[in-house]
C-alpha positions in Angstrom: -38.3 28.5 -22.9 -39.4 32.0 -22.3 -37.6 34.0 -20.0 -34.5 32.2 -19.9 -31.8 33.1 -17.1 -28.2 31.6 -17.7 -27.3 28.1 -16.8 -28.3 24.9 -18.9 -26.6 22.1 -17.7 -25.1 20.2 -20.7 -26.4 16.8 -20.8 -25.3 14.3 -23.2 -29.2 14.4 -25.8 -30.9 12.5 -23.3 -33.6 15.0 -22.6 -35.6 14.0 -25.7 -34.5 10.1 -26.0 -35.8 7.9 -23.8 -35.3 3.9 -22.8 -34.3 0.9 -25.2 -31.5 1.0 -22.5 -32.0 -3.0 -22.2 -31.5 -3.9 -26.1 -30.1 -0.9 -28.0 -28.4 1.0 -25.3 -27.9 3.7 -27.4 -28.0 6.5 -24.8 -24.6 5.1 -23.5 -21.8 7.4 -23.6 -19.9 4.6 -25.9 -22.7 4.3 -28.3 -21.2 4.2 -31.7 -24.5 5.4 -33.4 -24.2 8.5 -31.8 -23.3 11.7 -33.4 -21.0 12.5 -30.7 -19.0 9.1 -30.9 -18.6 9.0 -35.0 -14.9 8.8 -36.3 -12.9 12.1 -36.6 -13.0 11.7 -40.3 -16.5 11.2 -40.3 -17.4 14.1 -38.5 -14.8 16.2 -40.7 -16.1 14.8 -44.1 -19.4 15.4 -42.6 -19.2 19.2 -41.8 -17.2 19.4 -44.5 -19.9 18.6 -46.7 -22.6 20.9 -45.2 -20.4 23.8 -45.0 -19.9 23.2 -48.6 -23.3 23.1 -49.4 -24.1 25.8 -47.4 -21.3 27.9 -49.5 -22.8 26.7 -53.2 -26.1 27.7 -52.0 -24.7 31.3 -50.9 -23.0 31.7 -53.7 -26.1 31.3 -56.1 -27.9 34.0 -54.4 -26.0 36.8 -55.2 -23.5 35.3 -58.6 -26.8 36.2 -60.5 -26.6 39.8 -59.6 -23.4 40.0 -61.6 -25.3 39.6 -64.5 -27.9 42.3 -64.0 -26.7 44.8 -66.7 -26.5 42.0 -69.1 -30.1 40.9 -68.6 -31.3 44.5 -68.0 -29.7 45.0 -71.9 -31.2 41.2 -73.4 -34.5 41.7 -71.9 -35.2 45.3 -72.4 -35.5 45.6 -68.8 -34.8 48.0 -65.7 -32.0 47.2 -63.5 -33.9 47.3 -60.8 -36.4 44.8 -62.3 -33.3 42.3 -62.9 -32.5 42.9 -59.4 -35.7 41.2 -58.1 -33.9 37.8 -59.1 -31.6 38.4 -56.3 -34.3 39.6 -54.1 -36.6 36.7 -54.5 -33.8 34.3 -54.4 -33.4 35.3 -51.1 -37.3 35.8 -50.2 -37.5 32.6 -51.0 -35.0 31.9 -48.1 -37.8 33.4 -46.2 -40.0 30.7 -46.9 -38.7 27.6 -46.9 -37.1 27.3 -43.7 -40.8 27.5 -41.9 -41.5 23.9 -43.7 -37.8 22.2 -43.7 -36.8 23.8 -39.9 -39.4 22.6 -37.7 -40.1 19.3 -40.4 -36.3 18.3 -40.1 -36.9 18.0 -36.2 -39.5 15.3 -37.0 -38.3 13.8 -39.7 -34.8 13.9 -39.8 -32.0 16.6 -41.1 -30.9 14.2 -43.6 -34.0 14.2 -45.9 -34.9 18.1 -46.3 -30.8 18.8 -46.9 -31.4 16.2 -49.8 -34.3 17.0 -51.1 -33.8 21.0 -51.0 -30.5 20.6 -52.6 -31.7 18.3 -55.5 -34.4 20.5 -56.4 -31.9 23.8 -56.3 -29.5 22.6 -58.8 -32.5 21.1 -61.2 -33.7 24.7 -61.3 -30.8 25.8 -62.4 -31.6 24.5 -65.7 -34.5 26.1 -66.7 -33.2 29.4 -65.7 -30.3 28.9 -67.8 -32.1 27.9 -70.7 -35.1 30.6 -69.6 -36.8 32.8 -73.0 -38.5 35.4 -70.1 -37.8 37.5 -67.1 -40.8 36.0 -65.7 -39.7 32.5 -66.2 -36.5 33.9 -64.9 -38.0 35.7 -61.2 -39.8 32.0 -60.5 -36.9 30.2 -61.4 -34.7 32.4 -59.2 -37.3 32.4 -56.4 -38.2 28.7 -56.2 -34.6 27.9 -56.2 -34.2 29.9 -53.2 -37.0 28.0 -51.6 -35.3 24.8 -52.0 -31.9 25.9 -51.5 -32.9 27.2 -48.0 -33.2 23.8 -46.6 -29.6 23.7 -46.2 -29.7 27.2 -44.5 -32.6 26.2 -42.2 -31.4 22.5 -41.3 -27.2 23.1 -41.4 -26.5 24.5 -38.3 -28.5 21.9 -36.5 -26.7 19.4 -38.4 -23.6 20.4 -37.3 -24.4 21.3 -33.6 -25.6 17.7 -33.4 -22.0 16.5 -33.9 -20.2 17.6 -30.7 -20.4 19.1 -26.8 -20.2 22.8 -26.3 -16.5 23.2 -26.6 -15.6 21.8 -30.4 -19.3 22.5 -31.3 -18.7 26.4 -31.5 -16.0 25.8 -33.3 -17.7 23.6 -36.0 -20.4 25.9 -36.3 -18.1 28.9 -36.6 -16.8 27.2 -39.4 -20.1 26.1 -41.0 -21.9 29.2 -40.4 -19.4 31.5 -42.0 -19.8 29.7 -45.4 -23.1 31.8 -45.5 -21.2 34.9 -46.1 -18.1 33.7 -47.8 -20.2 32.2 -50.5 -22.1 35.4 -50.7 -19.0 37.7 -50.8 -16.7 34.9 -53.3 -20.0 34.9 -55.4 -19.8 38.6 -57.2 -15.9 38.1 -58.2 -16.1 34.9 -59.5 -19.6 36.6 -61.3 -18.3 39.5 -62.4 -15.3 37.2 -64.7 -18.5 34.6 -65.7 -20.8 37.0 -66.6 -17.9 39.3 -68.8 -16.3 35.9 -70.7 -19.4 33.6 -70.8 -22.4 35.5 -70.4 -24.8 35.7 -67.2 -26.4 32.5 -68.4 -23.0 30.4 -67.1 -23.7 31.8 -63.7 -26.6 28.8 -63.3 -24.3 26.6 -65.4 -21.5 27.0 -62.8 -24.0 26.8 -59.9 -25.5 23.1 -61.4 -21.6 21.9 -61.7 -20.7 23.0 -58.4 -24.4 20.9 -57.0 -23.4 17.7 -59.3 -19.4 18.0 -57.8 -20.7 17.4 -54.0 -23.1 15.0 -54.7 -20.9 11.8 -55.0 -19.1 12.7 -52.0 -22.2 14.0 -49.8 -24.0 10.4 -51.1 -21.3 8.9 -49.2 -20.6 11.8 -45.9 -24.2 13.2 -45.3 -25.7 10.8 -42.8 -28.4 11.4 -40.4 -27.4 13.5 -37.6 -30.5 13.5 -35.3 -29.7 11.7 -32.5 -33.9 11.4 -32.1 -33.8 9.7 -35.1 -30.7 7.6 -34.6 -32.7 5.8 -32.1 -36.1 5.6 -33.7 -34.6 3.7 -36.8 -32.1 1.3 -34.6 -35.9 0.8 -32.6 -37.0 0.1 -35.8 -34.4 -1.7 -36.8 -34.6 -4.2 -33.4 -38.1 -4.5 -34.5 -37.8 -6.4 -38.1 -35.3 -8.6 -36.3 -37.8 -9.5 -34.0 -35.8 -8.8 -30.6 -38.9 -6.6 -28.9 -38.6 -8.7 -25.6 -37.6 -5.5 -23.9 -37.6 -2.7 -26.1 -39.8 0.3 -25.3 -41.3 3.3 -27.4 -39.0 6.1 -27.8 -40.4 9.7 -26.5 -40.3 10.7 -30.3 -42.1 7.2 -31.1 -44.8 8.8 -28.8 -44.8 12.1 -29.8 -45.2 11.5 -33.6 -47.8 8.7 -32.9 -50.3 11.6 -31.6 -50.1 13.4 -35.0 -53.0 11.5 -36.8 -54.6 14.7 -39.1 -52.6 17.5 -41.8 -54.2 20.2 -38.9 -53.0 18.5 -35.7 -49.2 18.2 -37.5 -49.1 21.4 -38.5 -50.1 23.1 -35.4 -47.8 21.1 -33.0 -44.7 21.5 -36.0 -45.0 23.9 -38.8 -46.2 26.6 -36.4 -43.5 26.0 -34.0 -40.8 28.4 -35.4 -43.4 31.0 -35.3 -45.0 30.0 -31.7 -40.9 30.0 -30.4 -40.2 33.5 -32.0 -43.6 35.4 -30.7 -42.6 34.0 -26.9 -39.2 34.6 -27.0 -37.4 38.5 -26.8 -33.9 37.1 -27.0 -35.1 35.5 -30.6 -36.8 38.4 -31.3 -33.7 40.9 -30.4 -31.1 38.7 -31.9 -32.9 38.2 -35.3 -33.0 42.0 -35.6 -29.0 42.5 -34.8 -28.3 39.8 -36.8 -30.8 40.9 -39.6 -29.2 43.9 -40.1 -26.1 43.1 -40.3 -26.9 40.2 -43.0 -28.4 43.3 -45.2 -25.5 45.0 -44.7 -23.4 42.6 -46.1 -26.2 42.1 -49.0 -26.4 45.7 -49.5 -22.0 45.8 -49.6 -22.2 43.9 -53.1 -23.9 46.4 -54.7 -22.4 49.1 -53.3 -18.3 48.4 -52.8 -18.4 47.7 -56.7 -20.3 51.7 -57.2 -17.5 53.0 -55.1 -14.6 51.6 -56.6 -16.4 52.7 -60.3 -16.3 55.9 -58.7 -12.6 55.9 -58.4 -12.3 54.8 -62.3 -11.7 51.1 -61.8 -13.4 48.7 -64.5 -16.8 46.5 -63.6 -14.6 43.4 -63.2 -12.0 44.7 -61.5 -14.1 47.0 -58.9 -15.5 43.8 -57.7 -11.7 43.1 -56.5 -12.0 44.7 -52.9 -14.8 41.9 -52.1 -11.4 39.3 -51.7 -10.5 41.9 -48.7 -14.3 41.3 -47.4 -13.9 37.8 -47.5 -10.4 37.4 -46.2 -12.3 39.2 -43.4 -15.2 36.9 -43.1 -12.4 33.9 -43.2 -10.8 35.4 -40.1 -13.5 35.6 -37.6 -14.2 31.9 -37.5 -10.5 31.6 -36.8 -11.0 34.5 -33.8 -14.4 33.0 -32.1 -12.3 29.3 -32.5 -9.8 31.0 -30.8 -11.8 32.7 -28.0 -13.8 29.1 -27.3 -10.6 26.9 -26.9 -9.0 29.2 -24.6 -11.0 31.7 -22.7 -14.4 30.0 -23.1 -13.3 26.5 -22.5 -11.2 27.6 -19.0 -14.9 29.0 -17.8 -17.0 25.8 -18.9 -14.3 23.7 -17.3 -14.5 25.8 -14.2 -18.2 25.5 -14.0 -18.1 21.6 -14.3 -19.0 21.1 -17.7 -22.1 23.5 -17.1 -22.8 26.1 -20.7 -23.8 29.5 -19.9 -24.8 30.2 -23.3 -23.9 34.4 -22.7 -20.4 33.4 -22.0 -20.1 33.2 -26.0 -21.4 36.8 -26.4 -17.8 38.7 -25.8 -17.0 38.0 -29.8 -20.2 39.2 -30.8 -19.3 42.5 -29.0 -16.1 43.4 -30.0 -17.8 43.0 -33.6 -20.5 45.4 -32.5 -17.8 47.5 -31.6 -15.7 47.2 -34.5 -18.9 47.6 -37.3 -19.8 51.3 -36.8 -16.4 52.6 -36.9 -15.3 50.4 -40.2 -18.2 51.8 -41.7 -17.5 55.4 -41.6 -14.0 54.5 -42.6 -15.2 53.2 -45.6 -17.7 55.6 -46.5 -15.5 58.9 -45.4 -11.9 57.2 -47.3 -13.4 57.8 -50.6 -10.7 60.6 -51.4 -7.8 58.9 -50.2 -5.5 55.5 -51.6 -7.7 52.9 -52.4 -6.1 50.2 -50.3 -7.3 52.5 -47.2 -10.7 51.7 -48.1 -9.8 48.1 -49.1 -8.7 47.5 -45.5 -11.8 48.8 -44.1 -13.9 46.3 -46.5 -11.5 44.1 -44.6 -12.7 44.9 -41.5 -16.6 45.3 -42.6 -15.8 41.5 -43.3 -14.7 40.5 -39.6 -17.1 42.7 -37.8 -20.1 41.4 -39.8 -19.1 37.5 -39.3 -18.0 37.9 -35.5 -21.8 39.0 -34.6 -23.4 36.9 -37.1 -21.6 33.8 -36.2 -21.5 34.2 -32.5 -25.2 35.2 -32.8 -26.0 31.3 -34.2 -24.0 29.9 -32.1 -25.4 31.5 -29.0 -29.0 30.6 -30.5 -28.0 27.2 -30.9 -26.9 27.1 -26.6 -30.0 28.9 -26.2 -32.3 26.8 -27.9 -30.4 23.3 -28.5 -33.9 21.1 -28.5 -35.4 23.6 -30.6 -32.6 24.8 -32.2 -33.6 23.9 -36.1 -36.5 25.6 -35.7 -34.9 28.9 -34.1 -32.7 29.5 -36.4 -35.2 28.7 -39.1 -37.5 31.9 -37.6 -34.3 33.9 -37.7 -33.4 33.0 -41.3 -37.1 33.8 -42.7 -37.0 37.2 -41.3 -33.5 37.6 -41.8 -34.4 37.1 -45.6 -37.2 39.0 -46.1 -35.4 42.4 -45.0 -32.2 41.0 -46.8 -34.8 40.4 -50.1 -35.9 44.0 -50.0 -32.7 45.8 -48.1 -30.6 45.9 -51.6 -33.7 47.4 -53.7 -34.5 50.2 -51.4 -31.1 51.3 -50.3 -29.3 50.6 -53.6 -31.6 54.1 -54.2 -31.3 55.8 -51.1 -27.6 55.5 -51.4 -27.3 57.1 -54.8 -29.0 59.9 -52.9 -27.1 60.3 -50.2 -23.9 58.9 -51.5 -21.3 56.6 -50.0 -20.2 58.9 -47.5 -23.6 59.9 -46.0 -25.1 56.3 -46.7 -22.1 54.7 -44.5 -22.7 57.4 -41.9 -26.5 56.2 -41.2 -25.7 52.6 -41.7 -22.8 53.1 -38.9 -25.4 55.1 -36.7 -28.2 51.8 -37.1 -25.2 50.0 -35.9 -24.1 51.9 -33.3 -27.9 51.6 -31.7 -27.8 48.1 -31.7 -24.7 47.9 -29.8 -26.2 47.8 -26.2 -27.9 45.0 -26.4 -25.3 41.9 -26.6 -23.7 43.5 -23.4 -27.7 43.9 -22.2 -27.5 40.3 -22.4 -23.8 39.7 -21.2 -25.0 41.9 -17.5 -28.4 41.0 -17.1 -28.5 36.9 -17.7 -24.8 35.8 -17.0 
């Protein structure tokens, strides 16, 4: 993949799943087991469940922050220590994908997703019942590690369902839940904490997981074509029909992993090796990490800005509704772009994908974000609606950058998408975990106006990169 320079002919997932044509015919365009050939209802149910799980994990990551003041009072701790609960959950996002992402390419996507969700849900119980600050922080970190399976694997699961055109629409919707969940959480959390106390942020998260599981049991099927093919081969062998059955390439690859060291060298180190060799992945990670960190910073700074206007604590979280509407608008923009301009380009090229054709919404978002940040920061003295409207455009621009970057990443590293996304999530989460800890005090020192200007300057400095990708590698 090093030195990627443009067109990659899209083939119906045949590159790494071989043979069995005589018996299983699993590479046939009509094979009903291949995710591309699932019914529309099955695909939509699958996407809905994966998206809902992404939403819940993202919700869990930031809803805890709503109870920071209550926790600080109860345990006589500083607010910075309490906010470590948010930081450690996000730090867990950094560790988990390095394991769950490459493992999913070996054992399939469903097992890591199921195990991660169950563990994250169970950890809400000791969190809600915790008697010490240390216990709370440990539970938050472990919940982040286990919940990261959803973020590290979910994108790859959705990507397996479709070809290049509809894939971007599906990915846009599911990936947006990362940001939608974390922007809804402060609003919901403020009212949960005010009425029931901070412990109910964990109970509500647990109830959301539990409510999803009956639907996930039926709708969440294995989506990896390699694992589906391998399961079919094993089933045919179990029935004794092995006369014309050859090994799949997946089976051959897995048969060589005799030791733990070999397994680690080949699979668990794959995201790190990929990141080290790929400048595209490094630059994308830097850009997407910044916008992700900006959004996490907003969870603290938007309420502070509106409390300066004299709003109550619960009311000061209401502007997140505008940011949420912005995050919901961005997938609609990417869907319209994909189904119009991108689709025409795709058909004109005879079904050949050029990942750089995806980048136009990202460029638009990168151009809007610095303006929106300046608008938000320097409208403190104007009517509150002006600042709320700026929040909407922050949400739109952040998600246009984020979604397009993820879709572009999946297109470039198709066969290694889970590993690429996993290492990206890891670096993004490390930065986001510390971002709010050091920028919060800095924001109090500089003020809303100047700190927003600093963020706008960084956003403007990152604007040329998607343009360079488009110009050089298209």
